[in-house]
DSSP file (Angstrom, degrees, kcal/mol; ACC not computed):
  #  RESIDUE AA STRUCTURE BP1 BP2  ACC     N-H-->O    O-->H-N    N-H-->O    O-->H-N    TCO  KAPPA ALPHA  PHI   PSI    X-CA   Y-CA   Z-CA
    1    1 A M              0   0    0      0, 0.0     2,-0.3     0, 0.0    22,-0.2   0.000 360.0 360.0 360.0 131.3  207.9   55.9   12.3
    2    2 A T  B     -a   23   0A   0     20,-2.0    22,-2.6     1,-0.1    19,-0.0  -0.992 360.0-141.8-146.3 154.3  208.3   54.4   15.6
    3    3 A S  S    S+     0   0    0     -2,-0.3     2,-0.8    20,-0.2    20,-0.1   0.502  78.2  98.2 -93.5   0.4  208.5   50.9   17.2
    4    4 A H        +     0   0    0      1,-0.1    -2,-0.1     5,-0.0    -1,-0.0  -0.739  46.6 173.5 -90.2 112.8  206.6   51.9   20.2
    5    5 A A        +     0   0    0     -2,-0.8    -1,-0.1     4,-0.1    18,-0.1   0.291  30.2 127.1-106.3   9.7  203.0   50.7   19.5
    6    6 A Q     >  -     0   0    0      1,-0.1     4,-1.9     2,-0.0     3,-0.3  -0.459  63.3-130.1 -62.5 136.9  201.4   51.5   22.8
    7    7 A P  H  > S+     0   0    0      0, 0.0     4,-2.4     0, 0.0     5,-0.2   0.876 107.5  53.6 -59.4 -39.6  198.3   53.6   22.4
    8    8 A Q  H  > S+     0   0    0      2,-0.2     4,-1.9     1,-0.2     5,-0.1   0.857 108.1  51.5 -66.6 -31.4  199.4   56.1   25.0
    9    9 A D  H  > S+     0   0    0     -3,-0.3     4,-2.6     2,-0.2    -1,-0.2   0.915 110.1  47.9 -62.9 -44.1  202.6   56.6   23.1
   10   10 A V  H  X S+     0   0    0     -4,-1.9     4,-2.1     1,-0.2    -2,-0.2   0.907 113.3  49.0 -60.5 -46.3  200.8   57.2   19.8
   11   11 A D  H  X S+     0   0    0     -4,-2.4     4,-2.2     2,-0.2    -1,-0.2   0.874 110.0  50.2 -64.3 -41.3  198.5   59.7   21.6
   12   12 A S  H  X S+     0   0    0     -4,-1.9     4,-1.5     2,-0.2    -2,-0.2   0.931 111.0  50.4 -58.6 -49.6  201.6   61.5   23.2
   13   13 A Y  H  <>S+     0   0    0     -4,-2.6     5,-1.9     1,-0.2     4,-0.3   0.921 113.6  46.1 -57.8 -47.0  203.3   61.7   19.6
   14   14 A L  H ><5S+     0   0    0     -4,-2.1     3,-1.3     1,-0.2    -1,-0.2   0.895 111.5  49.1 -60.8 -46.7  200.1   63.2   18.2
   15   15 A Q  H 3<5S+     0   0    0     -4,-2.2    -1,-0.2     1,-0.3    -2,-0.2   0.720 105.1  60.8 -68.2 -23.5  199.5   65.7   21.0
   16   16 A S  T 3<5S-     0   0    0     -4,-1.5    -1,-0.3    -3,-0.2    -2,-0.2   0.532 130.9 -87.9 -83.3  -4.3  203.2   66.8   20.7
   17   17 A G  T < 5S+     0   0    0     -3,-1.3    -3,-0.2     1,-0.3    -2,-0.1   0.502  76.1 143.5 114.5   2.3  202.5   67.9   17.1
   18   18 A M      < -     0   0    0     -5,-1.9    -1,-0.3     1,-0.1     3,-0.1  -0.496  45.2-141.2 -73.1 150.0  203.0   65.0   14.8
   19   19 A N  S    S-     0   0    0      1,-0.2     2,-0.3    -2,-0.1    -1,-0.1   0.864  75.9 -21.7 -78.1 -37.9  200.8   64.7   11.9
   20   20 A D        -     0   0    0     -7,-0.1     2,-0.4     2,-0.0    -1,-0.2  -0.954  59.7-124.3-160.6 174.8  200.5   60.9   12.0
   21   21 A V        -     0   0    0     -2,-0.3     2,-0.6    -3,-0.1   -11,-0.0  -0.994   8.7-161.6-136.7 134.0  202.3   57.8   13.3
   22   22 A L        -     0   0    0     -2,-0.4   -20,-2.0     4,-0.0     2,-0.4  -0.961  18.7-152.2-114.3 113.4  203.5   54.8   11.4
   23   23 A V  B     -a    2   0A   0     -2,-0.6   -20,-0.2   -22,-0.2   -18,-0.1  -0.701  24.9 -95.1 -90.8 132.5  204.1   51.9   13.8
   24   24 A K  S    S+     0   0    0    -22,-2.6     2,-0.1    -2,-0.4     3,-0.0  -0.646 106.0  45.3 -83.5 149.4  206.6   49.2   12.9
   25   25 A P  S    S+     0   0    0      0, 0.0     2,-0.3     0, 0.0    -2,-0.1   0.638  87.4 171.7 -71.5 146.0  206.3   46.5   11.7
   26   26 A F        -     0   0    0     -2,-0.1     2,-0.2    -4,-0.1    -2,-0.1  -0.839  26.5-125.2-121.3 162.0  204.0   48.2    9.0
   27   27 A T     >  -     0   0    0     -2,-0.3     4,-2.4     1,-0.1     5,-0.2  -0.562  24.9-112.5 -98.5 159.3  202.5   46.9    5.9
   28   28 A K  H  > S+     0   0    0      1,-0.2     4,-2.9     2,-0.2     5,-0.3   0.902 120.1  54.3 -60.3 -40.9  202.7   48.4    2.4
   29   29 A H  H  > S+     0   0    0      1,-0.2     4,-2.1     2,-0.2    -1,-0.2   0.937 108.5  46.7 -61.0 -47.7  199.1   49.1    2.6
   30   30 A G  H  > S+     0   0    0      2,-0.2     4,-1.7     1,-0.2    -2,-0.2   0.883 113.4  50.0 -63.6 -36.6  199.5   51.1    5.9
   31   31 A L  H  X S+     0   0    0     -4,-2.4     4,-2.9     2,-0.2    -2,-0.2   0.940 113.7  43.5 -64.3 -46.6  202.5   53.0    4.5
   32   32 A F  H  X S+     0   0    0     -4,-2.9     4,-3.0     1,-0.2     5,-0.2   0.855 111.2  56.7 -67.0 -32.2  200.7   54.0    1.3
   33   33 A G  H  X S+     0   0    0     -4,-2.1     4,-1.9    -5,-0.3    -1,-0.2   0.929 108.9  45.5 -61.6 -47.6  197.6   54.8    3.2
   34   34 A I  H  X S+     0   0    0     -4,-1.7     4,-2.5     2,-0.2    -2,-0.2   0.928 113.8  49.5 -58.5 -52.1  199.5   57.2    5.3
   35   35 A L  H  X S+     0   0    0     -4,-2.9     4,-1.9     1,-0.2    -2,-0.2   0.929 110.3  48.7 -55.5 -47.2  201.3   58.7    2.3
   36   36 A N  H  X S+     0   0    0     -4,-3.0     4,-0.6     2,-0.2    -1,-0.2   0.873 108.4  56.2 -57.2 -41.6  198.1   59.2    0.4
   37   37 A K  H  < S+     0   0    0     -4,-1.9     3,-0.4    -5,-0.2    -1,-0.2   0.941 117.5  32.7 -52.7 -55.1  196.5   60.8    3.4
   38   38 A H  H  < S+     0   0    0     -4,-2.5     3,-0.2     1,-0.2    -2,-0.2   0.589 119.4  49.1 -88.8 -13.7  199.2   63.5    3.7
   39   39 A L  H >< S+     0   0    0     -4,-1.9     3,-1.9    -5,-0.2    -1,-0.2   0.222  72.4 106.1-109.6  12.2  200.2   64.0    0.0
   40   40 A T  T 3< S+     0   0    0     -4,-0.6    -1,-0.2    -3,-0.4    -2,-0.1   0.718  71.0  67.4 -63.2 -19.2  196.8   64.5   -1.5
   41   41 A H  T 3  S+     0   0    0     -3,-0.2     2,-0.3     2,-0.1    -1,-0.3   0.558  84.6  93.0 -74.0 -10.7  197.5   68.2   -1.9
   42   42 A L  S <  S-     0   0    0     -3,-1.9     2,-0.2     1,-0.0    -3,-0.0  -0.670  74.8-130.0 -94.5 138.2  200.2   67.4   -4.5
   43   43 A E        -     0   0    0     -2,-0.3     2,-0.2     1,-0.1    -2,-0.1  -0.567  25.1-109.9 -78.4 141.7  199.3   67.3   -8.3
   44   44 A A        -     0   0    0     -2,-0.2     2,-0.6     1,-0.1    -1,-0.1  -0.573  31.4-128.8 -76.5 145.2  200.3   64.5  -10.4
   45   45 A I        -     0   0    0     -2,-0.2     2,-0.6    -3,-0.0    -1,-0.1  -0.830  15.7-146.9-103.9 124.6  203.0   65.4  -12.8
   46   46 A Q        -     0   0    0     -2,-0.6     2,-0.1     1,-0.0    -2,-0.0  -0.792  19.1-127.8 -90.0 120.2  202.3   64.5  -16.5
   47   47 A L        -     0   0    0     -2,-0.6     2,-0.2     1,-0.1    -1,-0.0  -0.441  21.9-120.0 -67.5 144.1  205.4   63.6  -18.3
   48   48 A S    >   -     0   0    0     -2,-0.1     3,-1.3     1,-0.1    -1,-0.1  -0.484  10.1-130.1 -77.4 146.6  206.1   65.4  -21.6
   49   49 A A  T 3  S+     0   0    0      1,-0.2    -1,-0.1    -2,-0.2    -2,-0.0   0.693 106.5  72.2 -71.5  -8.3  206.3   63.4  -24.8
   50   50 A D  T 3   +     0   0    0      2,-0.1    -1,-0.2     3,-0.0     3,-0.0   0.595  69.2 110.5 -79.6 -12.7  209.5   65.5  -25.3
   51   51 A V  S <  S-     0   0    0     -3,-1.3     5,-0.1     1,-0.1    -4,-0.0  -0.501  79.8-112.9 -68.9 115.6  211.3   63.5  -22.6
   52   52 A P    >   -     0   0    0      0, 0.0     3,-1.4     0, 0.0     4,-0.3  -0.186  19.0-129.0 -44.8 136.6  214.1   61.2  -24.2
   53   53 A R  G >  S+     0   0    0      1,-0.3     3,-1.9     2,-0.2     4,-0.2   0.818 104.7  66.4 -60.0 -33.6  213.2   57.6  -23.9
   54   54 A S  G >  S+     0   0    0      1,-0.3     3,-0.6     2,-0.2    -1,-0.3   0.707  93.5  59.2 -62.0 -25.5  216.6   56.9  -22.4
   55   55 A L  G <  S+     0   0    0     -3,-1.4    -1,-0.3     1,-0.2    -2,-0.2   0.650 106.1  48.1 -84.0 -12.7  215.8   59.0  -19.4
   56   56 A G  G <  S+     0   0    0     -3,-1.9     2,-0.2    -4,-0.3    -1,-0.2   0.264  88.8 110.2-107.5  10.9  212.8   56.7  -18.6
   57   57 A R    <   -     0   0    0     -3,-0.6     2,-0.2    -4,-0.2    -3,-0.0  -0.574  55.7-145.0 -88.1 153.4  214.6   53.4  -18.9
   58   58 A T    >   -     0   0    0     -2,-0.2     3,-1.3     1,-0.0    -2,-0.1  -0.576  33.4-100.0-104.2 169.5  215.4   51.1  -16.1
   59   59 A E  T 3  S+     0   0    0      1,-0.3    -2,-0.0    -2,-0.2    -1,-0.0   0.787 121.4  60.1 -65.3 -28.4  218.4   48.9  -15.6
   60   60 A N  T 3         0   0    0      1,-0.2    -1,-0.3     0, 0.0    -3,-0.0   0.651 360.0 360.0 -76.5 -18.7  216.3   45.9  -16.8
   61   61 A E    <         0   0    0     -3,-1.3    -1,-0.2     0, 0.0    -2,-0.2   0.538 360.0 360.0 -84.3 360.0  215.6   47.5  -20.2
């Protein structure tokens, strides 16, 4: 993540070995797009029915 949005800066970052660049300010769509692009190799974790309900509760419940 960087606040430098100049195209030559982004090119420099990518040429130096970065996988991608997220420029500030960014949108939720842009952030999730980059995460999805680089995390597609991960498998979704299916929660077991044996997990106690108390572990899945939030503060609002």
